C-alpha positions as CSV (number, residue, x, y, z in Angstrom):
1,X,53.6,-42.9,2.3
2,X,53.8,-40.1,-0.2
3,X,50.9,-37.7,-0.6
4,X,50.3,-39.2,-4.0
5,X,50.2,-42.7,-2.7
6,X,47.9,-41.6,0.1
7,X,45.5,-40.1,-2.4
8,X,45.4,-43.2,-4.5
9,X,44.7,-45.2,-1.3
10,X,41.9,-43.0,-0.2
11,X,40.4,-43.1,-3.7
12,X,40.6,-46.9,-3.7
13,X,39.0,-47.0,-0.2
14,X,36.1,-44.8,-1.5
15,X,35.5,-47.1,-4.5
16,X,35.8,-50.1,-2.2
17,X,33.2,-48.8,0.2
18,X,30.7,-48.1,-2.7
19,X,31.2,-51.6,-4.1
20,X,30.6,-53.3,-0.7
21,X,27.6,-51.1,0.0
22,X,26.0,-51.9,-3.3
23,X,26.8,-55.7,-3.6
24,X,23.0,-56.5,-3.1
25,X,22.2,-54.4,-6.2
26,X,24.3,-56.9,-8.3
27,X,21.6,-59.6,-7.7
28,X,18.7,-57.4,-9.0
29,X,17.0,-57.5,-12.3
30,X,15.3,-55.1,-14.5
31,X,12.3,-53.0,-13.3
32,X,9.6,-50.6,-14.4
33,X,10.8,-48.6,-17.4
34,X,14.0,-50.6,-18.0
35,X,12.0,-52.1,-20.9
36,X,11.5,-48.8,-22.6
37,X,15.1,-47.7,-22.3
38,X,16.9,-51.0,-22.6
39,X,15.3,-54.5,-22.8
40,X,12.7,-53.6,-25.4
41,X,14.1,-50.5,-27.0
42,X,14.3,-50.9,-30.8
43,X,17.7,-49.1,-30.8
44,X,19.2,-51.6,-28.4
45,X,17.5,-55.0,-29.3
46,X,15.5,-54.0,-32.4
47,X,16.1,-53.0,-36.0
48,X,17.0,-49.3,-35.4
49,X,20.3,-50.0,-33.9
50,X,23.1,-47.5,-33.1
51,X,22.1,-45.0,-35.8
52,X,18.5,-44.9,-34.3
53,X,19.8,-43.6,-31.0
54,X,21.0,-40.4,-32.7
55,X,18.4,-40.1,-35.4
56,X,15.0,-41.1,-33.9
57,X,12.9,-40.2,-30.9
58,X,13.4,-43.7,-29.4
59,X,16.4,-42.4,-27.4
60,X,14.1,-39.8,-25.8
61,X,16.6,-37.2,-24.6
62,X,19.3,-39.6,-23.2
63,X,21.2,-40.5,-26.4
64,X,24.5,-40.9,-24.7
65,X,23.1,-43.2,-22.0
66,X,21.4,-45.4,-24.7
67,X,24.8,-45.4,-26.5
68,X,26.2,-46.9,-23.3
69,X,23.5,-49.4,-23.2
70,X,24.0,-50.3,-26.8
71,X,27.7,-51.0,-26.2
72,X,26.9,-53.0,-23.0
73,X,24.2,-55.1,-24.9
74,X,26.7,-55.8,-27.6
75,X,29.2,-57.2,-25.0
76,X,26.9,-59.2,-22.8
77,X,23.4,-59.2,-24.1
78,X,20.7,-58.6,-21.6
79,X,22.2,-60.3,-18.5
80,X,21.3,-57.8,-15.7
81,X,24.4,-58.3,-13.5
82,X,26.9,-56.5,-15.7
83,X,24.4,-53.5,-16.2
84,X,24.1,-53.2,-12.4
85,X,27.9,-53.5,-11.9
86,X,28.6,-50.7,-14.5
87,X,26.1,-48.4,-12.7
88,X,27.7,-49.1,-9.3
89,X,31.2,-48.5,-10.8
90,X,30.1,-45.2,-12.4
91,X,28.5,-44.1,-9.1
92,X,31.9,-44.9,-7.4
93,X,33.6,-42.8,-10.1
94,X,31.2,-40.0,-9.3
95,X,32.2,-40.2,-5.6
96,X,35.9,-39.9,-6.4
97,X,35.2,-37.0,-8.8
98,X,33.1,-35.3,-6.1
99,X,36.0,-35.8,-3.6
100,X,38.4,-34.1,-6.1
101,X,36.0,-31.3,-6.8
102,X,35.5,-30.6,-3.1
103,X,39.3,-30.8,-2.4
104,X,40.0,-28.4,-5.3
105,X,37.4,-26.0,-3.7
106,X,39.3,-26.4,-0.4
107,X,36.2,-27.7,1.3
108,X,37.1,-29.2,4.8
109,X,36.5,-32.9,5.0
110,X,36.3,-33.3,1.2
111,X,36.8,-37.1,1.3
112,X,34.3,-37.5,4.2
113,X,31.7,-35.4,2.3
114,X,32.1,-37.4,-0.8
115,X,31.8,-40.7,1.2
116,X,28.7,-39.5,3.0
117,X,27.1,-38.6,-0.3
118,X,28.1,-41.9,-2.1
119,X,26.9,-44.1,0.7
120,X,23.7,-42.2,1.7
121,X,20.6,-44.5,1.4
122,X,18.8,-42.0,-0.7
123,X,21.2,-42.8,-3.6
124,X,20.1,-46.4,-3.8
125,X,17.3,-45.6,-6.3
126,X,19.8,-44.0,-8.7
127,X,22.4,-46.8,-8.4
128,X,20.2,-49.9,-8.2
129,X,17.9,-49.0,-11.0
130,X,19.5,-49.7,-14.4
131,X,17.8,-46.9,-16.3
132,X,19.1,-44.5,-13.8
133,X,22.5,-44.8,-15.4
134,X,21.1,-41.5,-16.6
135,X,21.9,-40.1,-13.1
136,X,25.3,-41.7,-12.6
137,X,26.7,-41.1,-16.0
138,X,25.4,-37.6,-16.3
139,X,26.6,-36.9,-12.7
140,X,30.2,-38.1,-13.7
141,X,30.4,-35.8,-16.7
142,X,28.9,-33.0,-14.6
143,X,31.6,-33.3,-12.0
144,X,34.3,-33.7,-14.8
145,X,33.1,-30.4,-16.3
146,X,33.5,-28.6,-12.9
147,X,37.0,-30.2,-12.4
148,X,38.2,-29.0,-15.9
149,X,36.6,-25.6,-15.4
150,X,38.4,-25.2,-12.0
151,X,41.6,-26.4,-13.7
152,X,41.2,-23.8,-16.4
153,X,40.7,-21.0,-13.7
154,X,43.8,-22.2,-11.9
155,X,45.9,-22.1,-15.0
156,X,44.7,-18.6,-15.9
157,X,45.5,-17.4,-12.3
158,X,49.0,-18.9,-12.2
159,X,50.2,-18.7,-15.8
160,X,48.3,-15.9,-17.5
161,X,45.1,-15.2,-19.3
162,X,46.2,-17.0,-22.6
163,X,46.6,-20.4,-20.9
164,X,44.2,-23.2,-19.9
165,X,42.4,-23.4,-23.3
166,X,42.6,-27.3,-23.3
167,X,40.9,-27.4,-19.9
168,X,38.2,-25.0,-20.9
169,X,37.5,-27.1,-24.1
170,X,37.4,-30.3,-22.0
171,X,34.9,-28.6,-19.6
172,X,32.7,-27.7,-22.5
173,X,32.9,-31.3,-23.9
174,X,32.1,-32.8,-20.5
175,X,29.1,-30.4,-20.2
176,X,27.8,-31.6,-23.5
177,X,28.3,-35.2,-22.5
178,X,26.4,-34.6,-19.2
179,X,23.5,-33.0,-21.0
180,X,23.3,-35.8,-23.6
181,X,23.2,-38.3,-20.6
182,X,20.5,-36.4,-18.7
183,X,19.2,-32.9,-19.4
184,X,18.7,-32.0,-15.7
185,X,22.4,-31.1,-15.8
186,X,21.4,-27.9,-17.6
187,X,22.0,-26.1,-14.3
188,X,25.7,-26.6,-14.7
189,X,26.5,-23.0,-15.8
190,X,25.0,-21.6,-12.6
191,X,27.0,-24.2,-10.6
192,X,30.2,-23.0,-12.3
193,X,29.3,-19.5,-11.4
194,X,28.8,-20.6,-7.8
195,X,32.2,-22.2,-7.8
196,X,33.7,-19.1,-9.2
197,X,32.1,-17.0,-6.5
198,X,33.2,-19.4,-3.9
199,X,36.9,-19.3,-4.9
200,X,37.1,-15.5,-5.4
201,X,34.7,-14.4,-2.6
202,X,33.0,-11.9,-4.9
203,X,31.1,-12.1,-8.2
204,X,32.1,-10.1,-11.1
205,X,29.5,-9.8,-13.9
206,X,32.2,-9.9,-16.5
207,X,32.7,-13.6,-15.7
208,X,29.4,-14.2,-17.5
209,X,31.1,-13.8,-20.8
210,X,33.2,-16.9,-20.1
211,X,30.1,-18.9,-19.2
212,X,28.1,-17.9,-22.4
213,X,29.0,-21.2,-24.3
214,X,27.8,-23.2,-21.3
215,X,24.6,-21.2,-21.0
216,X,24.0,-21.6,-24.8
217,X,24.3,-25.4,-24.5
218,X,22.0,-25.6,-21.5
219,X,19.4,-23.2,-23.2
220,X,19.3,-25.4,-26.3
221,X,19.0,-28.6,-24.2
222,X,16.3,-27.0,-21.9
223,X,14.1,-26.1,-25.0
224,X,14.4,-29.5,-26.4
225,X,13.6,-31.2,-23.1
226,X,10.5,-29.1,-22.5
227,X,9.3,-30.0,-25.9
228,X,10.2,-33.7,-25.5
229,X,8.5,-34.1,-22.2
230,X,5.2,-32.8,-23.5
231,X,5.0,-34.0,-27.1
232,X,7.0,-37.3,-26.9
233,X,6.9,-38.5,-23.3
234,X,3.3,-37.3,-23.2
235,X,3.3,-34.8,-20.2
236,X,0.0,-33.3,-21.3
237,X,-3.4,-33.6,-19.7
238,X,-5.1,-33.2,-16.3
239,X,-2.1,-34.6,-14.3
240,X,0.1,-31.7,-15.5
241,X,-2.5,-28.9,-15.8
242,X,-1.3,-27.1,-12.7
243,X,-1.8,-23.4,-12.0
244,X,1.1,-21.2,-11.2
245,X,0.0,-20.9,-7.5
246,X,-0.1,-24.6,-7.3
247,X,3.4,-24.9,-8.9
248,X,4.7,-22.4,-6.3
249,X,3.3,-24.5,-3.5
250,X,5.0,-27.6,-4.9
251,X,8.3,-25.7,-5.3
252,X,8.1,-24.7,-1.7
253,X,7.5,-28.2,-0.4
254,X,10.0,-30.1,-2.5
255,X,13.3,-28.8,-1.0
256,X,12.1,-29.6,2.5
257,X,11.0,-33.0,1.5
258,X,14.4,-33.8,0.0
259,X,16.3,-32.3,3.0
260,X,14.1,-34.4,5.3
261,X,15.2,-37.6,3.4
262,X,18.8,-36.6,3.8
263,X,18.5,-36.0,7.5
264,X,16.3,-39.1,8.1
265,X,16.1,-41.4,5.1
266,X,13.1,-43.5,6.3
267,X,10.9,-44.6,4.7
268,X,12.4,-44.6,1.2
269,X,9.7,-45.3,-1.3
270,X,10.1,-46.0,-5.0
271,X,7.0,-43.8,-5.9
272,X,5.9,-41.5,-3.1
273,X,2.2,-40.7,-2.9
274,X,1.3,-37.8,-5.1
275,X,0.4,-34.7,-3.0
276,X,-2.9,-33.1,-3.1
277,X,-2.2,-29.4,-3.7
278,X,-4.6,-26.8,-2.5
279,X,-3.3,-23.4,-3.4
280,X,-6.3,-21.6,-1.8
281,X,-4.9,-22.3,1.6
282,X,-2.5,-19.6,3.0
283,X,-0.6,-22.1,5.0
284,X,0.3,-24.0,1.8
285,X,2.8,-21.2,1.0
286,X,4.5,-21.4,4.3
287,X,7.3,-23.8,3.1
288,X,8.1,-21.4,0.2
289,X,8.2,-18.5,2.6
290,X,10.5,-20.4,5.0
291,X,12.9,-21.3,2.2
292,X,13.1,-17.7,1.1
293,X,13.6,-16.6,4.7
294,X,16.5,-19.1,5.0
295,X,18.1,-17.8,1.8
296,X,17.9,-14.2,3.1
297,X,19.3,-15.1,6.6
298,X,22.2,-17.1,5.0
299,X,23.1,-14.2,2.8
300,X,23.0,-11.6,5.5
301,X,25.0,-13.7,7.8
302,X,27.6,-15.0,5.3
303,X,30.3,-12.8,6.9
304,X,29.6,-14.2,10.4
305,X,28.8,-17.8,9.6
306,X,31.0,-18.1,6.6
307,X,29.9,-18.7,3.0
308,X,29.7,-22.5,3.1
309,X,26.1,-22.7,4.3
310,X,25.0,-20.2,1.7
311,X,27.0,-22.0,-1.1
312,X,25.5,-25.4,-0.1
313,X,21.9,-23.9,0.0
314,X,22.3,-22.2,-3.3
315,X,23.8,-25.2,-5.0
316,X,21.0,-27.4,-3.6
317,X,18.2,-25.0,-4.8
318,X,19.9,-24.5,-8.2
319,X,20.3,-28.2,-8.8
320,X,16.8,-29.0,-7.9
321,X,15.2,-26.3,-10.0
322,X,14.4,-28.4,-13.1
323,X,12.2,-30.8,-10.9
324,X,10.6,-28.2,-8.5
325,X,7.3,-28.3,-10.5
326,X,7.8,-25.2,-12.8
327,X,8.0,-27.5,-15.8
328,X,6.0,-30.5,-17.0
329,X,7.8,-33.7,-16.2
330,X,6.2,-37.0,-17.1
331,X,7.1,-38.6,-13.7
332,X,4.8,-35.9,-12.1
333,X,1.9,-38.2,-13.2
334,X,2.9,-40.5,-10.3
335,X,4.5,-38.2,-7.8
336,X,6.0,-34.7,-7.5
337,X,9.1,-36.1,-5.7
338,X,11.5,-39.0,-6.2
339,X,14.8,-40.0,-4.6
340,X,16.6,-39.9,-7.8
341,X,15.7,-36.3,-8.5
342,X,18.1,-35.1,-5.8
343,X,21.1,-37.3,-6.9
344,X,23.2,-34.2,-7.8
345,X,21.5,-31.7,-5.5
346,X,22.2,-33.8,-2.4
347,X,26.0,-33.2,-2.9
348,X,25.6,-29.7,-1.4
349,X,24.0,-30.5,2.0
350,X,26.0,-33.7,2.4
351,X,29.3,-32.1,1.6
352,X,28.4,-29.3,4.1
353,X,27.7,-32.1,6.6
354,X,31.2,-33.6,6.0
355,X,32.8,-30.3,6.4
356,X,30.9,-29.6,9.7
357,X,31.8,-33.1,11.1
358,X,35.4,-32.6,10.2
359,X,35.6,-29.2,12.0
360,X,33.8,-30.7,15.0
361,X,36.3,-33.6,15.2
362,X,39.2,-31.1,14.8
363,X,37.7,-29.0,17.7
364,X,37.5,-32.1,20.0
365,X,41.1,-33.1,19.0
366,X,42.4,-29.6,20.1
367,X,40.5,-29.8,23.4
368,X,41.8,-33.2,24.0
369,X,45.4,-32.1,23.3
370,X,44.9,-29.1,25.5
371,X,43.7,-31.2,28.4
372,X,46.7,-33.5,28.1
373,X,49.0,-30.6,28.3
């Protein structure tokens, strides 16, 4: 079979695995805030209609997701099964896009890493919850932006500095679509910078000029989201009145919580208990100190251990930053953590796991071949 045919087969297998894994989700209904975003939203089922999605506050800050809901509702009403099927299919598309991104970055075991990510139990909350089309749809455009950006870089490297304009424009368009689907994708410019560093092995500050349009889009979206969370979603009051020491304690605990769920995803809870934060206790800062120490060690050992662990760690931290407690997020009223918060961030550690397993299997294969000889 040709390499092209093999690629299509592997892509189809990845999609098939996702569909089989999420078959139970097709029997689910609507839950929690699906009413606010879909079943009782005046832009979807009420008088505001499509125009209201883009001209009123009813779309919160997910106008492109509500546009998708509007189209779906026009096609099949409020039957839950098609909404769940679309979310599963978009998640499968994310898995394929992640595979292509990892392959373009020459990450070993790219397909395996994408499969581990797509099938990991921690993703269930994002895929089986209709409203979390926010995650899957924004994730797809997020990965498309990276793919187009890498394509632009490849064109410039092989054909000259004046080429690749179409790919760059498509990367910008995908970035806008990702942010209009969910604003947590505002960290995309830093992710693009990480990918650039990964491919070249060094970082040149002149690269920042190329990323300025992406940073401008993200800055505008960030400002709007901070305002929206406080003055429209209502993230004001005692539940969000945290001191900066308390925010640092939360920011230190969060990454370890999420890594723990990736290593051992049990139990998975829809809303985890809200932590009691006591910033007066010195031990409360230990997780933050440990995270900083890990970052320093990975940086200092990057020549000996390779850059992959540092890249995965940096990507994980950067992607989680919007939900580490530094900003007021309405969901923090219930919990400081949620499985769907690490939908994008989990790609880093799980891709690293796929690469590690691939190299481990290759080592065993070499040893087995040597023993036969």
